[in-house]
N, C-alpha and C positions, 0 to 999 in steps of 0.2 A: 504494500500500500504506500502510495506517495501522498504526503501531506503538503498542500500548498496554501500559503497565506497571501492574500491580496489586500494590500494596504489601500485604504480609501483616501480621498482628498481630505486634508485636515480642515475642519470648518473654522477653527479658531486656534491661536497659539496655545500649546500645552495639551491639545487633545489629539487622539489618534485612535482610529478604529480600523479593524481588518475583517475581511471575509475569509472563511476557512473552507477549503474543498478537499475531499478525500478521494483519491483516484485508485481504483482497484482494477487489476488486469493490466493489459498492455495496449496502449493506444496504437491504432493503425492496423491491428491484427484481426479486426472484426468490427461488429457494430458498436456504437457508442450510446449509452443510456445515461441520463442525468436525473437525479431525484433531489429536489430541494424542499426544505421545510420552513414553514412559517415566514413567508414573505410579508404577510401581515403579522408582525412580531408578537402580538397578544393572542394569536390563535395557536395555542400551546400543544394540542394533540400531535401535530406534525413533528414537534421537537422530540417527543417520546417515541414516536414511530421511527424517526431517524436513528435514535439511540439503539433500538432493537435491530434496525437494518445494518447498522455499523458492525455488530457482532456477526450477523449472518453473512455479510459480504466478505468479511475477513476470513471466515471459515471456507466460503466458496473459493476465494482466491487461493488459500492454502491447498485446497483440494484440486486446483487446476481447472476449475469448472467455468471460470469467467471467460467468455469469448469476446475479445476486444476489450472495451473499457466500460466500467460503470463508475460514474462520478456521483458522490454523495455530498451535498451541501447541508450540513447538519443544522445550521441556522442561516437563513438567507438574508437576514436583516439586522446586522449589528447596530445600525442607527436606531431602529425602532425598539430594539431590546433595551436600550438605555433611556427611553423617553418616559420618565416617571414624573408626574406632576401631582403634588399633594397626595402621595401614596396611591395614585391611580395610574395605571399603565395605558399609554396611548401608543399603540403599535400599528394602527391602520394608516394614519396620516402623518406625514413629515411635519413636525412642528415649525420648522423654519420656513416652509413654503406653503403649507396647507394641502399639499398634493397627496393623493392616495399612492401608497407605495406600489400598488399593482396596476398602475395606469401609466400611460405616456412612454412606453418603450419604443425605441427607435424603429421606424420603417426603413429598412436597409435596401429597399428595392433599387433606387437610383444609383446609390454608391456601388452596389454589387454589379449592376448592369454596366456601369462605367468600367469596372475591373474586368468584366468579361467581353468588353467591346472588341478588342483585337481578335479574340477567338471567333466571335460572331461574324465580324467583317471578313475574316479569311475563309468563311464557310465551314469552319471546324465544328465538330460535335460538342455540344455543351453537355458535359457529363456531370453526374452527381458529385464526384470528387472536385471537379472544377468549380461548381457552384458553392460547395462548402468552403473551398479556399477563398472564394470571393466574399462570402458572407463573413468569414473570420476576419478578413482584412477590413471590411466595412465596419464591423463591430469594434475592432481595435482602434480605428481612426476616429471614433466618436469623441467629440469634445466633452470634457468633464470639469467644468469650472466650479462645481459644488460637490459636497459630500454625497448628496442624493444622486447627482448625475454620474458620479464615479461608481456608486453602488449599482446603478442600472447598467452601466457599461460592463462592469465585471460580471454581473449575472448573465447578461446577454452573450458576452464573449464565451462563457463556459458552456452555454446551451445551444448556441445558434447552429453548430455543426453536428448536433446529436441526431440519431435516428429516433430516439424516444426521450420525451421530457415529461416528468411527472412533478407537478407543482402542488405541494401538500398544504391545504388550507382547512378551515372549518367555518361554520356559521355560528350564530348565537345559540340556538337550540335547533337541532336538525337530525335527520337520518342521513346516512352516508349517501352522497350523490356526486355526480360528475358533470363537468362542463367540457365540451370539446367542439371541434369543427364538424359541420354536417358531413363533409366528404370523408372524415376519418372514422365514422361510426363502425364500419366493418372491422377496423383495426382495434377499436376500443371495446367492442362488444365482449371479448374475453375478460377484460378488466372489470367490466360491469358485472359479469357473472361471478368472477372470483371474489370480488369485494362485497357482493350482495347489495349492490346499489339499488336504492328505491326510487331514484329519479336520475335521468340522464338528459341534460339540457344541451341542445344542438343549435349552433348559429354559424352562418358564413362570416358574419362580422358583428360583434357585440358592441363596439364603440370604445373609443379612448385608449386603444392599444394596450390591453392587458398582456402580461408576460407570455402566457401560453399562446396567444394569437400571434404575437410578434415572432415566435419561433415557427409555428406551423404555416402561417399565411405567407411567409417569405417565399415559399415555393410557387404557389399559383400566381402571386403578384409578379414575381420575377419572370415567370414564363410569359405572362401577358406583356410586360415591358420589353423583353427581348424580342418577342414576336412583332411588336409595334415598330421597334427600331429596325429590325431586319427586313420587314415587309414580307415575312414568311412565317409559317407556323413553327414555333419552337416549343416542344412539349417537354415538361419536366414532371417527374413523378411526385406524389405527395410524400417526400422523403423524410419528413419530420412528423412523427405522431406525438402531439403535445396535448396534455390533459390536465385540467385542474381537478384535483381530488379533494372533495370536501369531507373531512373526517368527522362527520356528525357535528356535535355542538362544542362550545368552548369549555364546558365542564367535563367533557368525556375524556378525561385524562386518567387512564387506568392501564396497568401493565397487561391485563387480560385483553383489552381491546387493541392495544398497540401491538401485542404479539400476533393477534389475528390479522391485523392490517399489514404488518411487515411480512408475514408469511404469504399473504395474498399478492403482495407486490413481487416477492421473489418468484412465486409461481407464474406470474405474468411475464417476468423476465425470462423464465424458462420457455414459456409458450411462444415468445417472440424470438427466441434463439440467442438471447444475450447471455444466458447461462445454460451450460450443458446439463442434460437430464431428460428423463421421460416426460413426454407431454402431459400436463396435468389434466385430470378429469374436470370438465367444466360444469359447474352447477347450473340449474335452471335460472333463466333471467327472472329477476324480481320486478322488472318494469319494462315497458317499451320506451324507446327514446321519444322525447317530445321537443318541440321548438322552444328555444329560449324566449322567443317572441310570444309564446303562449304561457309563460310564467307570469302569473298575475299577483301583484302585491295587494294585500288588504291594508288600508290606511286608516288610522284613527282619526275620526272627524273632530274630536275634542279630547282634551286631556282627562286623565282619570286612572282608575285601577284597571289593569288589564287582566281579564280572566279568559284563559284558553278553554275552548269547549269541545275540542276534538283531539284525538291522539295523534302524535307525530307519526307520519308515514301512512296514515289512514287514507283510504279513498273517500272523496267527498263528491256529492252531487251539487249541481247548481241549486242555490237556495238553502243549502245546509248551513246551520250556524257554526261558525268557526271560532269566533271570539266575541267577547263583550267588553265594552268600556263603561265603567261605573264612575259617574261624576259624584264625588263625595260632597260637593256643595249643594247640588240640586236633587240628588237622588235619582237622576235620570240614568237609565241603563240602555246603552245603544248596542244592538246586536249587529255584528258584522257577518254577512252571509257570503258564501263562495259564489262568485259570478259565473263560474264554469265547473264542469266536471273535471276532476283531476286528483292529484295527490298533494296533501298538505306536507310538504317536505322540509320546511324551515319556519321558524317563528322567533319572535322577540323574546329575549331572556329577562328583560326588566319587567317588573309587575306594576310599575306606575310609569305612565308614558305621557308626553305632551302631544298636542294635536300634530298631525302630519307624520307620526311614526308609522313605519311599515311594520305591522304586527304579525303578519304571516305571509307565506308565499305558497301559491297553488300552482302546480305544474299541469297546465291544461294542454290540450292537443291542437288547438287552433291558434294560428298566428294573429294576435290581436294588438300587438304593440310594434312600434318602430322607433328608429333613432337609437340613442344610447340605451342598451338593454340591461346593463348591470346597475346595481345599487351603488351609491357613493362609497 
């Protein structure tokens, strides 16, 4: 195992933060997988899953079972890990800029296309290795004037040439669910089976460049740009399977759950050929994929006590009561009903909420939303 430390730009004199990456196997001898934990630094389940993965990957490496390279980033956000204000942890947003740590990753299309221009102009074949080299060069050349920008550059540089990227997150309270690109569903289906996912949300573009999309969307975007420049069709495979894995809720931090999740990830690595071994038996799907544009948030119309009225992961019908908001000043109880048939896959963990709070999410089957599809 090779341990690498990536120093970030120092925000102020006397401060220094670094990112840690653990590299198992031998680069260039097979496929590359990257697993990173807790880009939203206060989403802790991923940190514990990474801890259990660390031991498993070390054992697999010792046994000679890793094909190519598996990179583990045991904490993807040293900036957010240190953001404590009045004993409260703020790991989702950068306090210096207000930006979400999982948004605004660079679109490398134009820079990578420039790198590949001589090859395209000469009529050469644009191969997967050539594209990966171009993407690595484009990521390495990103400007990083701030600590946050340097974090994004380092994370993207580690992942942009990978065959597989798993970004471990969690919600407030939730069942295990996945986000991925629509065209990647056949590749992601085994992961949904192995993890027992209760919802899989698919989108071509969810908005604001989250980390997983910056990795997977680079390929179709680059194919379109190269085709435009060349005046001929240049096809590229979807060579990066990138998935956001939501490891239930923020309080689901237990060795039992983390062990189950780490084992599921290892079995997925085996299924995709990153780790040598017998193909795992795939359990039945616990859900069918649905469009992210069909995920409907229920919003509190006024402040009050939040009472959840259905079990997480349960199927709901349109009109079913999902939650209530109790106003302690007036005694008014407002029922929030599901506007669609679907699965209640995530909900708010606080039990007193202000108006405008998204108190639950229902994974419906019809595309009803557009624009930015992710919550802040």
